[in-house]
N, C-alpha and C positions, 0 to 999 in steps of 0.2 A: 777877244779874237773869235771870229766866226769859224766854227769847225764844220766839217762835213756833216756831222750829226745834227747840228743846229740848222744848217741850210736845208737839209732834207726835211727836218721837222717843219720849218717855215713853208716850204713848198707844199707839203701835205696839208698844213693848216690853211693855206690859201685855197687849195682845191676843195677842202671841206667847206670853207666859208662860201665859196661860189656855189657849191651844190645846195646848201641850205638857205642862203640868203638871195640867191639868184642875181648877185651883183658882185663886183670886185671890191676887195677891201682897199682902204686908202693906204698910202705909204705910211701915214702916222700909225694906223692900226698894225701894220707889219712891224714897224719899229717897236711899238709897245709889246707885241708878242715876243719879239727877239730879246728885248731887255728883260722881260719876265722869265724867259728860258735861261738867260745868262746870269740872272740875279744881280750881282754886284759889279759887273763889268760895264764900263762906260763905253758906248759905241763911238767909234771914230767916224770921220767923214767917209773914209774908204769903206768901212763896214756898211754905212748907210747907202752908198752907191751900189754895193753888192746886193743889199736887200732890195733896192729899187730894180735892179736887173732881174732878180728872182721873180719879183712881182710882175714885171713886164713879160718875162718868159712864160709864166704860168697863166697869164691872162690873154695871150694871143691865140 
């Protein structure tokens, strides 16, 4: 389950990615980051939609 702490970490990671690479990360990169942060938790489709929403919000 995505917690507030994880979603804030993802948003911060996206901002840093954009700052250093001057491009947006892919949704796959964001999913990998989130899975890495959560370790043994398998993301649901709902989690992936939330991740995609965070990516869209941070890149607009």
